[in-house]
N, C-alpha and C positions, 0 to 999 in steps of 0.2 A: 415444364412447371405445373404442377397439380392446383387446380382452384381450391382455395381455401374460403369456407363460408364466411359471411360478414366481413369479407375483406375486398379492396379493390385491387385491380391489377397492380397498382404501385405498392400494395401491402398494407394501406391504410385500414384501420379497423373502423368499419362503419358505425358500430354501436357506439364507440368512444367519440366519436365526432358528433354523433346525434346528441350524446350526453352533454357535451361541451358546448354545442349550440343552444340547448335548452337552459343550461346554467347562464350562459352569456344573455340570453333573452330576458331572464328574470333578474339579473343583475343590473342589466342596462336601464337607466332611468334618465338618460341625457335629454330624450324628447320632451318628458314630462316636466322636467325641471325647467328647461328653456320655455316652455309654454306656460309654467306657472310664473315666470319672471317677466313675461311680456304684458305691457299695458295696452289692451286692445284698443281702448277709446283714444289713447294718445297716438297710436299708430293711424287710426282712422282720422284723427284731426290732421295729423302730418300729411296723409294722403290727400285729404281734401284741399289743403293749402298748396300742395304741390300741383294739383290739377288746376286749381284756381289761377296760379302763376302761370302754368303751361297755357291756360286758355287766354290770359292777358298777353303773353308775349306772342302767341299766334295771331291775335287780332291787330297787334301793332306791327308785326312782320308782313302782313298780307298787302300785297301791291293793290294799288288803285285800279279797279278793273271797270272802268266807265267806258261805254261804247258810244 
């Protein structure tokens, strides 16, 4: 089988795949939409509350280590 330029061994057209990938990258906005809907200050507050609860539960569960 003779090698064909711009094609893989399986016969895939490399230029066509590159073009499809470029179009897909331009059309894809999922990441930016998701980021736009995220309330960062709310997430930070939730994380702080979670850390606070974690610290409280850790101090309650720590056994008495008197020697």
